[in-house]
N, C-alpha and C positions, 0 to 999 in steps of 0.2 A: 504494500500500500504506500503510495507516494504522498498522500495528503491526509492530515488528521485535523479534526475540528474540535475546538474547545466547547464543552457542553454548557459553559457558563456565559461566555460572551460571543461565541461563534467565530472567533479567530481561527484561521486555517493555517496550519503549519504545512508548508510545501517543501518537500525534500529537495526539489530543484533549486529553490531559492535559499534554503537554510534560514538562519536567523543571525545575520551579520552584526546586528546591534548587540548581540550576546555572544559573539565569537563562535557561532556555529556555522561551519563552512557549508557551501553549496554541496548537495549530494549526500548530506548526512541523513541516514535513515532515522525515522522517529525512534525506533527501538534502541538506537545507539546514542540518543541524547543523554547527557549526564543526569544522574538521579536528582540533582538539585535544580535542574532546568524547570522553569515555570512559564506559563503563558505570558508573553510580553505585553499583552493588552490588559489582563485583569489579575495576573498573579496566581492563577489556578495551577495545581500540580498536574503532572502527566496523566495521572489516573482519571482525570476529568475529560480526557480527549477520547474521541471515537473516530473510527475510520470515516473519512469524508467521501461521500458519493455525490458527484456533480449532477445537478439536474440537467437533463437533456431537453433542450428546447426543440419542439416539433413545429415545423412550419407547414401550414396547410395552404395548398395552392388551389385556386378556383379556376377551372377551365373556362376559357372564353366561349360563350355561346353566341353564335351568330345566326 
């Protein structure tokens, strides 16, 4: 899983981005974050995070009727 979402504030940790403000390099898997790492938005611990599933937008097209 590449993205994890905080259950408190909905911050999304993205493995591809890392957390540069807290010295977490790009590509760092969530499972390898330090035990003391907390949500940079609200301070929640890692156990408040759940795998993030992106909502897929579905576009509906209407056929032209002539």
